[in-house]
N, C-alpha and C positions, 0 to 999 in steps of 0.2 A: 440863936442866930440860925438863919437858913444856911443850907450847905453852900450855896453860891456866895453868900457873904463871907463865910469862913475861907473859901478858896481865894476870893479877891483880897481878903485881909492878909493871908499867907503870901500871896503873890506880891503885895505891896511891901511886906517885910523882906522878902527875898530880893526885890529890886533895890530896896534901901541898902541892904547888906552888900550887894554887888557894887553899888555906887561908892560905898565907903571903901571897899577893897580897891577899886579903881583909883580913887583919890590917893590912897596910901602908896600904891604902885607908882602913880604919877609923881608924887613927892620924892619917892626913892630915886626915880630916874633923873629928876632935876638935881638931886644931890650927888649924882654919879654912881648910884648903886643899881644893881640889877635885882629883880625880885628873887633871884636864886641866891643872892648873898645872904649868908646867915649872920654875919657880924659886920658892924659898921665901925669905922674909925671915929675917935672922939670929934674930929673936925666935921665928919659927915653928920654925926648926931647933932652937933651944934647947928649945922645948916638946916637939918630937918626941923629943929625947934625954931628956926628963924633968927637965930643969934650967931654971933661969931666969937663968943667969949672963950677964954682959955679953958681947956678941958680939965676937969678935976677927977678924983678917984671914982666918983659915981658915974662918970661918963663912959668908962671902959665896958 
């Protein structure tokens, strides 16, 4: 690969990773979490998964 191709490939990967992070933060905000929250309640986790089922021991 030429040096330019490598740089563009890495830039594409970086942009993809930034987009993924932005989507996660957006979903956290929709669920009422801020990106600084380290722990989510079982109800918030269920919301992130798109469901509203009762929380089980694995949800904590």
